[in-house]
C-alpha positions in Angstrom: 19.4 33.3 -12.6 18.3 33.9 -15.6 18.2 38.0 -15.0 22.0 37.9 -13.4 23.3 35.6 -16.6 21.3 37.7 -18.5 23.7 41.0 -16.9 27.0 39.2 -17.5 26.0 38.2 -21.1 25.5 41.8 -21.7 28.9 43.0 -20.1 30.5 40.3 -22.0 28.9 41.5 -25.2 29.7 45.0 -25.4 32.9 44.3 -24.9 33.0 42.1 -27.8 31.3 44.3 -30.2 33.7 46.9 -29.1 36.7 44.9 -29.6 35.3 43.2 -33.1 34.2 47.1 -34.5 37.8 48.7 -33.6 39.6 45.0 -35.6 37.5 45.5 -38.4 38.3 48.9 -38.5 42.2 48.4 -38.0 42.8 45.6 -40.7 44.2 46.6 -44.2 47.5 48.2 -44.4 49.1 51.3 -46.7 50.8 49.8 -49.8 53.3 51.3 -51.9 55.9 53.6 -51.8 56.7 56.1 -48.9 57.1 54.9 -45.4 54.2 53.4 -43.7 52.5 54.8 -40.3 52.1 51.9 -37.4 48.4 51.3 -36.8 47.4 51.8 -32.8 46.9 48.0 -31.6 43.2 46.9 -31.1 44.0 47.1 -27.2 45.3 50.2 -27.4 41.9 51.6 -29.6 39.7 50.2 -27.2 40.9 52.0 -24.6 41.5 55.5 -26.4 37.8 54.9 -27.4 36.9 54.0 -23.6 38.9 55.7 -22.0 40.0 58.2 -23.8 43.8 58.6 -25.0 46.8 61.8 -25.8 45.5 61.6 -29.4 42.2 60.6 -29.2 40.4 62.2 -25.8 37.5 60.0 -24.5 34.1 60.0 -26.1 32.5 60.6 -23.0 34.3 63.3 -21.8 32.3 66.1 -22.1 33.5 69.1 -25.1 32.4 72.2 -22.9 35.3 70.8 -19.8 38.5 71.0 -19.9 40.4 67.3 -19.7 41.7 66.8 -16.2 45.1 65.9 -15.5 46.2 63.0 -15.0 46.1 61.9 -10.9 48.3 59.2 -11.7 50.2 57.3 -14.7 48.4 53.8 -15.6 50.8 51.7 -17.1 49.5 51.2 -20.6 47.2 47.8 -21.7 49.0 45.6 -24.0 46.3 42.7 -24.1 43.0 42.0 -24.8 42.0 39.8 -21.4 44.0 42.7 -19.4 41.4 45.6 -19.8 38.9 43.0 -18.0 40.9 44.4 -14.9 41.6 47.9 -16.2 40.5 49.8 -14.1 39.8 52.9 -16.7 38.5 50.5 -18.9 35.9 49.2 -16.3 34.8 52.5 -15.3 33.3 53.3 -18.7 31.9 49.8 -19.1 29.9 50.0 -16.2 28.5 53.3 -17.1 26.2 50.9 -19.5 24.4 49.5 -16.8 22.1 50.2 -14.4 22.3 50.2 -10.1 20.5 47.1 -10.5 22.4 45.4 -12.5 25.8 46.2 -11.1 24.5 44.2 -8.1 25.0 41.0 -10.4 28.4 42.7 -11.7 30.1 42.9 -8.8 29.8 38.9 -8.3 31.9 38.4 -11.6 34.8 38.3 -9.4 36.6 40.6 -6.8 38.2 42.7 -9.4 35.3 44.1 -10.8 34.2 44.3 -7.5 36.1 46.6 -6.3 36.3 49.1 -8.8 32.1 49.3 -8.4 32.4 49.5 -4.7 35.5 52.2 -5.0 32.3 55.0 -6.6 29.2 55.5 -4.8 27.9 57.2 -7.8 27.3 53.2 -9.7 25.0 53.3 -6.9 22.9 56.1 -6.6 19.1 55.3 -6.4 19.4 51.9 -4.1 18.0 51.4 -0.6 19.8 47.8 0.7 17.6 46.4 2.4 18.7 43.8 5.1 16.9 40.4 5.6 17.2 39.8 9.3 15.9 37.0 9.5 18.8 35.6 7.6 21.7 37.5 8.7 22.4 36.0 12.6 26.2 35.2 12.2 28.0 38.7 13.9 30.7 38.3 11.2 28.5 38.5 8.0 26.3 41.1 9.7 29.9 43.7 9.4 30.8 42.3 6.4 27.6 43.6 4.5 27.6 46.7 6.5 31.1 47.6 5.5 30.1 46.6 1.9 26.6 49.4 2.7 29.7 51.8 3.7 31.8 51.5 0.8 29.2 51.8 -1.7 27.9 55.3 -0.4 24.3 53.9 0.8 22.6 56.6 3.4 19.4 54.9 3.1 18.9 51.3 4.7 15.7 49.0 5.2 15.1 46.0 8.3 13.0 43.6 7.1 11.1 41.0 9.7 13.5 43.0 12.1 13.3 42.8 16.0 15.1 44.7 19.1 18.0 42.6 19.0 18.4 43.2 15.6 18.4 47.6 16.5 21.1 47.3 18.7 23.0 45.2 16.8 22.4 47.7 13.6 24.0 50.5 15.7 26.7 49.3 17.6 27.9 47.0 14.5 27.2 49.5 11.3 30.5 51.3 10.8 29.8 55.1 12.3 25.6 54.5 12.3 24.9 57.8 13.6 27.1 59.6 10.5 26.2 57.2 7.6 22.7 56.7 7.9 20.3 59.6 6.8 16.8 56.9 6.1 16.0 54.1 8.5 12.7 52.0 7.0 11.3 49.2 8.7 9.6 46.4 7.4 7.3 43.8 8.9 8.8 44.1 11.5 8.7 43.6 15.7 11.0 46.1 17.9 9.3 47.6 20.5 9.5 50.8 22.2 13.3 48.9 24.0 14.5 48.8 20.3 12.9 52.4 19.0 14.6 54.3 21.8 17.9 52.9 20.9 17.2 53.4 17.7 16.2 57.1 18.2 19.2 57.7 20.7 22.0 56.9 18.3 20.5 57.5 14.5 20.1 61.2 13.1 17.5 59.7 10.5 14.0 60.2 9.5 11.7 56.9 10.7 9.8 55.0 8.4 7.2 52.8 9.6 
């Protein structure tokens, strides 16, 4: 629990640091004669720093590659709170965290989970472990497997699996023969019947 709390606190600290830093940089104004140029607000500067803007490219963008054309018109963010739900901002913020830490961030709210689940690059290097004894509900297994597909997982581990779990996997996992490339069985009691089912339906490399 403390580890999960630490990840969320890191995300909060990163947001606060960037907003406060840009606010300090934007204080003060020009006094004296002549017209004064309106400085961009804190929200606009945060968005520009992380996501890029018309007058300042994003610092994450490679200097050697031309900026890709915008794919769609994005409504400008006008309030600091809106950054917590802005997809462009979140997509850059999540780059500061490891795939393991992103598992916790995906539990913060529905919006964060949607953004994280939308891109497989956030989950590169992870192998999900299905604890078969804890997943007895058909609907629960279906939701879990669907989330694996959304995150682009192609490797999977079954823990404490029996023949029924192997059969359920090939029938419940969406397009299992296409999406599962590597399957690991850990502390499982699958018989020849279950193995035959896996071999008949999955094109996988098997690890026992």
